[in-house]
Every structure is written in C-alpha cells, then in structure tokens.
C-alpha positions in Angstrom: 0.1 -0.3 -0.1 1.1 3.1 -0.8 2.6 5.5 1.9 0.5 8.6 2.8 1.7 12.0 2.4 1.4 14.1 5.6 -0.5 17.9 4.3 1.5 20.8 5.8 2.0 24.2 4.5 5.9 23.0 3.9 4.9 19.9 2.0 1.5 20.8 0.5 1.4 22.0 -3.4 -1.2 24.6 -4.1 -2.8 25.5 -7.8 -3.2 29.1 -8.1 -5.5 29.8 -10.7 -6.3 33.8 -12.0 -6.8 35.7 -15.5 -5.3 38.3 -13.7 -1.4 38.9 -12.6 -1.8 41.1 -9.8 -4.1 38.7 -8.3 -1.9 36.0 -9.0 1.1 38.0 -7.2 -0.8 39.0 -3.9 -1.8 35.2 -3.7 1.9 33.9 -3.6 3.1 36.6 -1.3 0.4 35.7 1.5 0.9 31.7 0.7 4.6 32.1 0.6 5.1 33.6 4.0 3.1 30.4 5.2 6.2 27.6 3.4 3.6 26.7 0.7 4.6 25.8 -2.7 2.6 26.2 -5.6 2.4 26.7 -9.7 0.0 29.2 -11.1 -2.7 29.2 -14.2 -4.0 32.1 -15.6 -7.0 30.3 -17.3 -9.1 27.0 -17.0 -7.7 25.0 -19.8 -4.2 25.5 -18.3 -5.7 24.8 -14.8 -6.8 21.6 -16.2 -3.7 20.8 -17.9 -1.7 21.9 -14.7 -4.4 19.6 -12.1 -2.6 16.6 -13.8 0.4 17.2 -11.1 -1.8 16.1 -8.8 -2.1 19.4 -6.5 -3.6 19.2 -2.8 -5.6 22.1 -3.6 -6.8 24.3 -6.0 -7.4 28.4 -5.7 -9.5 28.7 -8.7 -10.9 32.4 -10.1 -14.7 32.1 -11.3 -14.6 34.9 -14.0 -11.9 33.9 -16.6 -11.7 34.0 -20.6 -12.8 31.2 -22.1 -14.5 28.3 -19.8 -15.0 29.7 -16.3 -14.2 28.4 -12.6 -17.3 26.8 -12.7 -17.0 24.5 -15.8 -13.3 23.8 -15.1 -14.8 22.6 -11.6 -17.1 20.4 -12.9 -14.3 19.2 -15.6 -11.7 18.2 -13.1 -14.5 16.8 -10.6 -15.3 14.2 -13.7 -11.7 13.1 -14.2 -10.9 10.4 -12.0 -6.8 11.5 -11.3 -8.4 15.0 -9.8 -11.8 14.5 -9.0 -10.7 14.5 -5.0 -8.6 17.7 -4.9 -10.1 20.1 -2.9 -11.2 23.7 -4.8 -11.8 27.1 -3.2 -13.2 30.0 -5.3 -11.5 32.8 -4.9 -13.8 35.8 -6.4 -14.7 39.2 -6.4 -18.9 37.7 -6.6 -20.3 38.0 -3.5 -23.6 36.7 -5.2 -25.3 34.0 -2.5 -26.7 32.2 -5.6 -22.7 32.4 -7.2 -21.6 30.5 -4.2 -24.5 28.0 -3.6 -23.2 27.2 -7.5 -19.6 26.9 -6.9 -20.5 24.3 -3.6 -23.0 22.7 -6.8 -20.2 22.2 -9.3 -17.8 20.5 -6.6 -16.2 23.3 -5.0 -15.4 22.8 -1.3 -15.7 26.7 0.0 -15.9 30.0 -1.2 -13.9 33.4 -0.7 -15.1 36.2 -1.4 -12.3 39.2 -2.7 -11.3 41.3 -1.1 -10.3 38.3 1.6 -8.4 38.6 4.9 -5.2 36.8 4.6 -5.6 35.3 8.0 -8.8 33.8 7.5 -7.7 32.7 3.1 -4.8 30.6 5.4 -7.1 29.2 7.8 -9.3 28.1 5.4 -6.6 26.5 3.1 -5.5 25.2 6.3 -9.0 23.5 7.3 -9.6 22.0 3.9 -6.0 20.4 3.7 -6.8 18.8 7.1 -10.1 17.4 5.9 -8.4 16.5 3.0 -5.6 14.7 4.8 -8.0 13.0 6.6 -10.2 11.8 3.7 -7.0 10.3 2.3 -6.2 8.2 5.8 -10.0 7.0 5.8 -9.2 6.0 1.8 -6.1 4.0 2.8 -7.5 2.7 6.2 -10.5 1.2 3.9 -8.2 -0.4 1.6 -6.0 -1.4 4.4 -9.1 -3.2 5.8 -10.6 -4.7 2.8 -7.0 -6.1 1.9 -7.1 -7.5 5.2 -10.8 -9.1 4.9 -9.6 -10.6 1.7 -6.6 -12.1 3.4 -8.0 -13.6 6.2 -11.1 -14.9 3.7 -8.2 -16.8 2.1 -6.7 -17.7 5.2 -10.1 -18.7 6.6 -10.5 -20.8 3.4 -6.9 -22.7 3.7 -7.5 -23.5 7.2 -11.0 -25.0 6.2 -9.1 -27.3 3.6 -6.8 -28.1 5.9 -9.8 -29.1 8.1 -11.7 -31.2 5.5 -8.0 -33.1 4.7 -7.6 -33.7 8.2 -10.9 -35.6 8.0 -10.5 -37.1 4.9 -6.9 -38.2 6.1 -8.6 -40.0 9.1 -10.9 -41.7 6.5 -8.1 -43.0 4.2 -5.8 -44.3 7.2 -9.2 -45.9 8.4 -9.4 -48.1 5.2 -6.2 -48.7 4.5 -6.0 -50.1 7.9 -7.5 -53.5 6.7 -6.0 -54.5 3.6 -2.1 -53.5 5.3 -3.4 -55.5 8.3 -4.1 -58.4 5.5 -1.0 -57.8 3.8 1.1 -57.5 6.9 -0.2 -61.2 8.7 0.6 -62.8 5.0 3.8 -61.7 5.1 4.4 -62.6 8.3 2.9 -65.7 7.8 5.4 -66.7 4.8 8.1 -66.0 7.2 7.2 -68.6 9.4 6.3 -71.0 6.7 9.3 -70.0 4.6 12.1 -72.2 6.9 10.8 -75.6 6.5 10.2 -74.8 2.7 13.5 -73.3 2.1 15.1 -77.1 3.1 12.9 -79.0 0.8 13.9 -76.5 -1.8 17.3 -77.0 -1.2 17.5 -80.5 -1.5 16.8 -80.4 -4.9 18.3 -77.1 -6.0 21.5 -79.7 -7.4 18.8 -80.6 -10.1 18.1 -77.7 -11.7 21.6 -77.2 -13.8 20.6 -73.3 -14.8 20.7 -72.1 -11.0 17.7 -70.2 -11.5 15.7 -71.5 -8.5 19.0 -71.5 -6.4 18.8 -67.4 -7.6 14.8 -67.8 -6.5 15.7 -69.4 -3.0 18.1 -66.6 -2.4 15.8 -63.5 -3.1 13.0 -64.8 -1.7 13.8 -63.4 2.1 14.7 -60.5 0.9 12.0 -59.7 -0.9 9.7 -61.0 1.9 11.3 -58.7 4.2 11.1 -55.5 1.7 7.5 -56.5 1.9 7.2 -56.8 5.9 9.5 -53.0 5.7 7.6 -51.5 3.6 4.1 -52.9 5.5 5.4 -51.8 9.1 6.2 -48.5 7.6 2.3 -48.4 5.8 1.0 -49.4 9.1 2.9 -47.0 10.7 2.4 -44.2 8.8 -1.9 -45.1 9.0 -1.7 -44.7 13.2 0.4 -41.3 12.6 -2.6 -39.6 10.2 -5.3 -41.4 12.6 -3.8 -40.0 15.6 -3.4 -36.5 14.1 -6.4 -36.2 12.3 -8.1 -37.5 15.3 -10.7 -34.8 16.5 -10.5 -35.0 20.6 -11.0 -32.6 22.7 -8.4 -30.3 25.3 -7.5 -33.5 27.0 -4.0 -33.7 28.3 -2.4 -36.6 29.8 1.5 -37.5 30.3 3.4 -38.4 26.9 6.8 -39.3 25.7 8.5 -36.7 23.9 11.1 -38.8 21.7 7.4 -40.5 20.3 6.1 -37.3 19.4 8.6 -36.2 17.6 8.8 -39.3 15.6 5.5 -39.4 14.8 5.7 -35.9 13.2 8.7 -37.0 11.6 7.0 -39.9 10.2 4.3 -37.8 8.6 6.6 -35.9 7.2 8.6 -38.8 5.6 7.9 -38.0 1.5 9.9 -34.3 2.3 12.4 -35.5 4.7 13.7 -38.3 2.3 14.7 -35.4 -0.4 18.1 -35.1 0.7 17.0 -34.0 4.2 19.0 -36.0 7.3 17.4 -35.6 10.5 19.1 -35.9 13.8 17.2 -36.3 17.5 18.5 -36.6 20.7 16.0 -37.0 22.8 15.9 -39.3 25.9 12.8 -41.6 25.8 12.8 -41.0 29.8 11.2 -37.1 29.2 8.0 -36.9 29.7 5.6 -34.1 29.1 2.2 -33.0 30.1 0.5 -32.4 27.0 -2.0 -32.8 24.3 -0.3 -35.6 21.9 -2.0 -34.3 18.8 -1.5 -30.3 19.1 2.1 -31.0 20.1 2.8 -33.0 17.4 1.3 -30.1 15.2 3.9 -27.9 16.6 6.8 -30.1 15.7 5.1 -30.3 11.9 4.8 -26.5 11.6 8.8 -26.1 12.4 9.7 -29.1 10.4 7.4 -27.5 7.3 8.6 -24.1 7.7 12.3 -25.8 8.0 12.2 -27.7 5.0 10.8 -24.8 3.0 13.4 -22.2 3.9 16.1 -25.0 2.8 14.5 -24.8 -0.6 14.4 -28.5 -1.6 18.3 -28.4 -1.3 20.5 -31.0 0.9 20.0 -30.0 4.2 19.5 -31.3 8.3 17.2 -31.1 10.8 18.7 -31.0 14.3 16.8 -31.6 17.5 17.6 -31.9 20.9 16.2 -31.8 24.2 17.3 -31.6 27.9 15.4 -31.4 31.1 16.6 -28.8 34.3 14.1 -28.4 37.1 10.5 -28.8 36.3 11.4 -27.9 33.0 12.3 -29.7 29.6 14.4 -27.4 26.9 14.1 -28.6 22.9 16.2 -27.0 20.7 15.2 -27.4 16.9 17.4 -26.4 14.6 18.0 -26.6 10.5 20.9 -25.5 8.3 18.3 -23.5 6.1 19.4 -19.6 5.7 18.4 -18.5 9.1 16.1 -15.5 9.9 17.2 -12.1 10.5 17.4 -11.5 14.2 15.2 -8.1 13.5 12.6 -10.3 12.8 13.0 -12.5 15.8 9.5 -11.2 17.3 7.7 -10.5 14.5 7.5 -14.0 12.8 4.9 -14.8 15.9 2.5 -12.4 14.9 -0.7 -13.3 13.1 -0.2 -13.1 8.9 3.2 -12.1 9.2 5.3 -14.6 6.6 8.6 -14.5 4.9 7.0 -17.1 2.2 5.7 -14.4 -0.5 2.1 -14.0 -1.5 1.6 -17.6 -3.0 4.0 -19.3 0.1 2.2 -19.4 3.5 -0.9 -17.8 5.7 1.7 -16.5 8.1 -0.4 -18.4 10.7 2.1 -21.3 11.4 4.3 -19.7 14.2 1.7 -17.7 15.3 -0.8 -21.0 16.1 2.7 -22.5 17.3 3.4 -20.0 19.8 -0.5 -20.5 20.9 -0.2 -23.9 21.3 3.1 -24.0 23.8 1.8 -21.3 25.6 -1.7 -23.0 26.1 0.6 -25.4 27.5 2.5 -23.4 30.1 5.6 -23.2 27.9 7.4 -20.8 25.5 9.0 -20.5 22.4 11.3 -17.9 20.9 14.1 -17.7 18.4 17.2 -18.1 19.6 20.6 -15.9 18.4 22.0 -18.8 16.9 25.6 -18.9 15.5 26.1 -20.0 12.4 23.8 -20.8 9.3 20.3 -21.6 10.2 17.2 -21.0 12.4 17.2 -22.4 16.0 13.7 -22.2 18.3 14.0 -22.8 22.2 10.8 -24.4 23.3 10.6 -24.9 27.0 7.5 -26.8 28.5 6.9 -28.4 31.9 8.2 -31.7 32.7 5.1 -34.4 33.4 5.3 -34.8 37.4 5.9 -38.0 38.4 3.0 -39.5 40.5 3.6 -40.8 44.0 
C-alpha cells in the first residue's frame, strides 16, 4: 500500500488559477510566507493541464476568459485523477447564488475578494486537514479490504486443512484393513519359509540353470522388503489416525521422543529428499500435553525448515534436556536462517517471509499459541552460523507418587 503524505504548509502543493497577474502575485505573497509551494495557471484550460500534476488544493477564480471557474471545476470533478482535489473558489462575486453554484459544481469553499489573509490561510489549512483525513480513511479502507480478503483466504485454507484432516482419517481407516491383511500374510510367509527352504535346497542341484537357487536366495529379501514397507505403511496410518483425530483438550503424560518421531513419520515423504534428521531426545523425557497439538507444533516447524532450505540438501537437528521442572527443546535447521530483527515479528498473525503464495502467516502464530497454552514458551534463539534455531520450554510431566 502506498505511503500516505502528511499535508502541511511545507509539503502541500497548491494550484493558483486567476487570469489577473496582480491577483496571482498577491496570492503568492500571502502563501509564500507560510511556506506553501505553488504553481499558477492563467485560465481554465491551463488549470486542467496543470492539475495533472496532482496538486493538494486548488484556488480557483470564477470569471476567466474561455471556460470559467465553474466549468473548470466540473471538468476536474469528472476526471478520476483530479476528482478528489479540494477546490476553493476565490472570486469578487459575492452573490449567494454564485456561492451556491460553486458548491454545487464540486467546490469545498467560496471566498470573496477582497479577502483577509489570515482567513484565507485558515480555510486552506482547514481543507488540507480535511483532505488529509479523507486520504487516511481511504487508505485505511483499502487496507481493511485487503485484510478481509487475506483473512477470507486464510479461513478457506484452514477449512481445507480441516477437510484434509477428516479425509486423511477416512483414508487411514480404509487402508488399515488391507495393510493388516498384507502384513499378516507376509508374516505367515516368514514362518512357513524355513521348512520350505529346506525342502527346496534338497533339489537345487537338479536345476542346472541355477535359476531356482537365485529365487530361493532372493525370496527372503523380497519378503523382508514387503514386511518393512508394510510396517512403514502401518505406522503412517497410525500417525494419520492420531493427527486427524478431532479430540478435545485432554492432556496426558506423553513421551516427547514418540511425538517427534510421529511428526517425522508424517513428513517422511519430504525428509527423504536430501534431508537428514538427527534427534537427540531421551525416551525418558515425558511432558504433560495434548499429543495431537504438540505434534502439530513439530510438523509446522519441520515444514518451515524444509521450505526455508528450498529443496536443497540439509539437516534438521532436535535435542532436548531437562532442568528442574522444565524441558528445554532446541530445534535447528541448516537453512539460511531468520534475521534477528524479525525474531518477534515471525510469531505475529499473518506475518510470512514466503511471499504471497508461500504461506498464510499463521503457522508460527499457532505454534506459539499451542506452546503457551501448555504453560511453555517459544523463541527464536540468536544462533551462530547458518540456520534458524528455535528454543521451546515445556513443563515436565510430574511423576505420580
């Protein structure tokens, strides 16, 4: 949004329109003493041309050769670029009908000659102030419209995420049965394979092509690959069910490492593309939390880190340690980092460094809200070297006695 200009005597540009050189000279002497800047025009047509320079206010004579002041004002108000410029008529005509006509054609004031210099300057100052307020309201209105549009898009995006969560839970439910069936059969193959292998090996020498031997040797690897892949799918399905579950605000004692591993598992498709992840978190560390919400914290941080690295190879490092009744978690990536002067702004709603199509600007705002709701805090650590480092503190789960 364009920065508004503060209209003062020193910053305002006035257009003085009068066909009498002496009248223009008097106006310039009066206005120059207050610091106003001005350009002049000798007739209506010249005024229309010079109004293209966007003066902040126009002092306009009525009686001029060619088109008079009233017609000049009508034409100014019809043009989009000059319709908002305030016009003050300055004329020797003192007829109430002329005054009314001046207002009807779009003028904001009518000053009769001879005029008092103090009154003239006071009225100019008044209408510049009104113009300033009008511009501010216009700018605020434009900004408000932009905010409404942005908020609408963000709500649409959030609704899509909610729908996606429901859809993911449904997909996970549908996948569970066939995955369980595949896993059960693969495990049955591993149980049946040892006696079958012994029988097959007794006849391998009869196959001169050695193809049977190769198949026997590869069978265990194939079944192992099936089991590994199926276990991975089972874990992903479990993660989707957990993340998509629309639970309440229930909090319980949870293993921090398991929550981090769940988040990494959900984003495995992104992590495997050149990323490495190192987690130094003891399984003994537990926190009292809503598991789904804390999982969302790590998913948001992981997504931000991978976006910051722009698809290039990099690393994400997570460590945690306890001290007293708090657990301190450090989350660091090897991306370009975040400037120190943005350390507080990044947690503000709708603030994003990803451009117009890169994000909603709500991720870290939501993260902070979740952490604070759990009695913790999050901050951008003033790290050294490459990458961004976040520090999170959360209460340690109290051991029941």
